Every structure is written in C-alpha cells, then in structure tokens.
TORLUMTOR-80498 format. One record per residue: residue number from 1; residue in one letter; z, x, y of N, C-alpha, C in turn. Coordinates in steps of 0.05 Angstrom, whole numbers, plus 5000, padded with zeros to 4 digits. Layout:
TORLUMTOR-80498
+------+------+------+------+------+-------+-------+-------+------+------+------+
| zaza | nugu | n.pz | n.px | n.py | ca.pz | ca.px | ca.py | c.pz | c.px | c.py |
+------+------+------+------+------+-------+-------+-------+------+------+------+
|  NUM |    A |    Z |    X |    Y |     Z |     X |     Y |    Z |    X |    Y |
...
+------+------+------+------+------+-------+-------+-------+------+------+------+
***
This chain:
TORLUMTOR-80498
+------+------+------+------+------+-------+-------+-------+------+------+------+
| zaza | nugu | n.pz | n.px | n.py | ca.pz | ca.px | ca.py | c.pz | c.px | c.py |
+------+------+------+------+------+-------+-------+-------+------+------+------+
|    1 |    M | 7646 | 4874 | 9488 |  7624 |  4874 |  9470 | 7615 | 4903 | 9465 |
|    2 |    F | 7617 | 4921 | 9484 |  7609 |  4948 |  9480 | 7624 | 4962 | 9458 |
|    3 |    I | 7650 | 4957 | 9456 |  7667 |  4969 |  9436 | 7658 | 4961 | 9408 |
|    4 |    A | 7650 | 4936 | 9405 |  7643 |  4926 |  9378 | 7614 | 4935 | 9370 |
|    5 |    V | 7597 | 4938 | 9389 |  7569 |  4944 |  9383 | 7562 | 4973 | 9388 |
|    6 |    G | 7577 | 4987 | 9405 |  7571 |  5014 |  9412 | 7571 | 5035 | 9390 |
|    7 |    P | 7593 | 5038 | 9374 |  7593 |  5058 |  9353 | 7571 | 5054 | 9332 |
|    8 |    P | 7566 | 5030 | 9322 |  7543 |  5027 |  9303 | 7516 | 5034 | 9316 |
|    9 |    S | 7514 | 5028 | 9341 |  7488 |  5035 |  9355 | 7485 | 5065 | 9357 |
|   10 |    F | 7507 | 5079 | 9362 |  7506 |  5109 |  9364 | 7499 | 5120 | 9337 |
|   11 |    T | 7510 | 5109 | 9315 |  7504 |  5118 |  9288 | 7475 | 5113 | 9282 |
|   12 |    A | 7465 | 5089 | 9290 |  7437 |  5083 |  9286 | 7419 | 5102 | 9300 |
|   13 |    L | 7426 | 5109 | 9325 |  7411 |  5128 |  9340 | 7411 | 5156 | 9327 |
|   14 |    A | 7433 | 5163 | 9315 |  7435 |  5189 |  9301 | 7417 | 5189 | 9276 |
|   15 |    F | 7416 | 5167 | 9261 |  7398 |  5165 |  9238 | 7369 | 5169 | 9246 |
|   16 |    I | 7361 | 5155 | 9268 |  7333 |  5157 |  9277 | 7328 | 5185 | 9287 |
|   17 |    G | 7347 | 5197 | 9301 |  7343 |  5224 |  9312 | 7340 | 5245 | 9289 |
|   18 |    M | 7356 | 5242 | 9268 |  7354 |  5261 |  9246 | 7327 | 5258 | 9232 |
|   19 |    A | 7317 | 5233 | 9229 |  7291 |  5229 |  9216 | 7269 | 5241 | 9233 |
|   20 |    Q | 7271 | 5238 | 9259 |  7251 |  5250 |  9277 | 7252 | 5281 | 9276 |
|   21 |    D | 7276 | 5292 | 9274 |  7278 |  5321 |  9271 | 7265 | 5331 | 9246 |
|   22 |    L | 7267 | 5316 | 9224 |  7254 |  5324 |  9200 | 7223 | 5325 | 9203 |
|   23 |    Q | 7213 | 5307 | 9219 |  7184 |  5307 |  9224 | 7176 | 5331 | 9240 |
|   24 |    I | 7193 | 5339 | 9259 |  7186 |  5363 |  9276 | 7188 | 5389 | 9260 |
|   25 |    V | 7209 | 5391 | 9244 |  7214 |  5416 |  9229 | 7195 | 5419 | 9206 |
|   26 |    K | 7186 | 5397 | 9194 |  7168 |  5398 |  9171 | 7179 | 5414 | 9148 |
|   27 |    I | 7203 | 5408 | 9140 |  7216 |  5423 |  9119 | 7206 | 5415 | 9091 |
|   28 |    F | 7199 | 5390 | 9088 |  7192 |  5380 |  9061 | 7166 | 5392 | 9050 |
|   29 |    P | 7144 | 5392 | 9065 |  7120 |  5404 |  9053 | 7122 | 5434 | 9047 |
|   30 |    N | 7139 | 5448 | 9062 |  7140 |  5477 |  9059 | 7161 | 5487 | 9039 |
|   31 |    Y | 7184 | 5474 | 9039 |  7207 |  5485 |  9024 | 7217 | 5468 | 9002 |
|   32 |    M | 7210 | 5443 | 9001 |  7222 |  5425 |  8982 | 7200 | 5409 | 8968 |
|   33 |    V | 7203 | 5405 | 8943 |  7185 |  5388 |  8927 | 7201 | 5367 | 8912 |
|   34 |    L | 7193 | 5342 | 8915 |  7206 |  5321 |  8900 | 7187 | 5312 | 8878 |
|   35 |    N | 7196 | 5311 | 8854 |  7180 |  5303 |  8831 | 7172 | 5274 | 8833 |
|   36 |    G | 7148 | 5267 | 8827 |  7139 |  5240 |  8827 | 7124 | 5232 | 8853 |
|   37 |    I | 7125 | 5249 | 8873 |  7112 |  5243 |  8898 | 7089 | 5263 | 8900 |
|   38 |    E | 7064 | 5253 | 8900 |  7041 |  5271 |  8901 | 7037 | 5282 | 8929 |
|   39 |    N | 7039 | 5265 | 8949 |  7034 |  5275 |  8976 | 7062 | 5279 | 8989 |
|   40 |    Q | 7070 | 5304 | 8990 |  7097 |  5311 |  9001 | 7100 | 5306 | 9030 |
|   41 |    A | 7077 | 5304 | 9045 |  7079 |  5299 |  9074 | 7088 | 5270 | 9080 |
|   42 |    L | 7087 | 5252 | 9060 |  7096 |  5225 |  9064 | 7127 | 5222 | 9064 |
|   43 |    I | 7141 | 5243 | 9054 |  7170 |  5241 |  9052 | 7183 | 5236 | 9079 |
|   44 |    T | 7174 | 5250 | 9099 |  7186 |  5247 |  9126 | 7180 | 5219 | 9137 |
|   45 |    D | 7156 | 5208 | 9131 |  7150 |  5181 |  9140 | 7168 | 5160 | 9125 |
|   46 |    I | 7173 | 5165 | 9100 |  7190 |  5147 |  9084 | 7219 | 5148 | 9095 |
|   47 |    L | 7228 | 5173 | 9101 |  7255 |  5175 |  9112 | 7258 | 5163 | 9140 |
|   48 |    S | 7237 | 5165 | 9156 |  7237 |  5152 |  9182 | 7239 | 5122 | 9180 |
|   49 |    L | 7223 | 5111 | 9161 |  7224 |  5082 |  9156 | 7252 | 5074 | 9146 |
|   50 |    F | 7263 | 5089 | 9128 |  7290 |  5083 |  9118 | 7311 | 5085 | 9140 |
|   51 |    A | 7309 | 5105 | 9158 |  7327 |  5108 |  9180 | 7325 | 5084 | 9199 |
|   52 |    L | 7301 | 5074 | 9204 |  7298 |  5051 |  9221 | 7310 | 5026 | 9209 |
|   53 |    V | 7306 | 5022 | 9183 |  7317 |  4999 |  9169 | 7348 | 5000 | 9169 |
|   54 |    M | 7359 | 5024 | 9164 |  7388 |  5027 |  9165 | 7399 | 5022 | 9193 |
|   55 |    A | 7385 | 5032 | 9214 |  7393 |  5028 |  9241 | 7394 | 4998 | 9248 |
|   56 |    I | 7373 | 4984 | 9241 |  7372 |  4955 |  9247 | 7395 | 4941 | 9232 |
|   57 |    F | 7399 | 4949 | 9207 |  7421 |  4936 |  9191 | 7448 | 4941 | 9204 |
|   58 |    L | 7454 | 4965 | 9213 |  7480 |  4970 |  9226 | 7483 | 4955 | 9252 |
|   59 |    W | 7461 | 4953 | 9267 |  7462 |  4939 |  9293 | 7467 | 4909 | 9288 |
|   60 |    V | 7453 | 4897 | 9269 |  7457 |  4869 |  9262 | 7485 | 4864 | 9251 |
|   61 |    L | 7494 | 4882 | 9235 |  7521 |  4879 |  9224 | 7542 | 4880 | 9246 |
|   62 |    A | 7538 | 4896 | 9266 |  7557 |  4897 |  9289 | 7558 | 4871 | 9303 |
|   63 |    F | 7535 | 4858 | 9308 |  7534 |  4833 |  9321 | 7546 | 4811 | 9304 |
|   64 |    V | 7541 | 4812 | 9278 |  7553 |  4791 |  9260 | 7583 | 4794 | 9260 |
|   65 |    S | 7593 | 4818 | 9259 |  7622 |  4821 |  9259 | 7635 | 4814 | 9286 |
|   66 |    L | 7619 | 4816 | 9307 |  7628 |  4809 |  9334 | 7632 | 4779 | 9337 |
|   67 |    Y | 7612 | 4764 | 9328 |  7612 |  4735 |  9331 | 7625 | 4720 | 9308 |
|   68 |    H | 7629 | 4732 | 9286 |  7642 |  4720 |  9263 | 7664 | 4739 | 9253 |
|   69 |    P | 7688 | 4737 | 9265 |  7709 |  4755 |  9258 | 7718 | 4753 | 9229 |
|   70 |    D | 7713 | 4730 | 9216 |  7721 |  4726 |  9188 | 7703 | 4741 | 9169 |
|   71 |    F | 7680 | 4751 | 9179 |  7661 |  4765 |  9163 | 7671 | 4791 | 9153 |
|   72 |    T | 7687 | 4805 | 9169 |  7697 |  4831 |  9161 | 7724 | 4830 | 9149 |
+------+------+------+------+------+-------+-------+-------+------+------+------+
***
C-alpha cells in the first residue's frame, strides 16, 4: 500500500510546502501584481487553499487507483 499511496502523498506535501513558503516569503504583495485582484495579500491564501485541494485530490486518487485497478 505504501508504494501506491506514497508518491502522491509526497507530491501533495510538496504542494502544501510550496504554498506555505509563499506565505513566509511574501513575494506577491511586494514584487508581483495580478490584475483583477484588489487585495494582493489574498493571493497566498488562495494558493494555499488550491494546494490543499490538489493535495486531497491526489491522495484520494491514489486510494481509488489502489482499490479499483480498472480505474487507471
């Protein structure tokens, strides 16, 4: 089970880690501006939420492919 679930979990952990690093570095309010977003400080929160959703999706996909081999 570790072989099937381990690599997607490591990738999920990397997504979350990169999103947390963006919050620490605070690169978006200082160096980058995205048009259409008034409060630039929310970008890191949005990316953190997106990273969490992607991490959960990868983890669930690993379990689905583990128990349903015909899925992949």
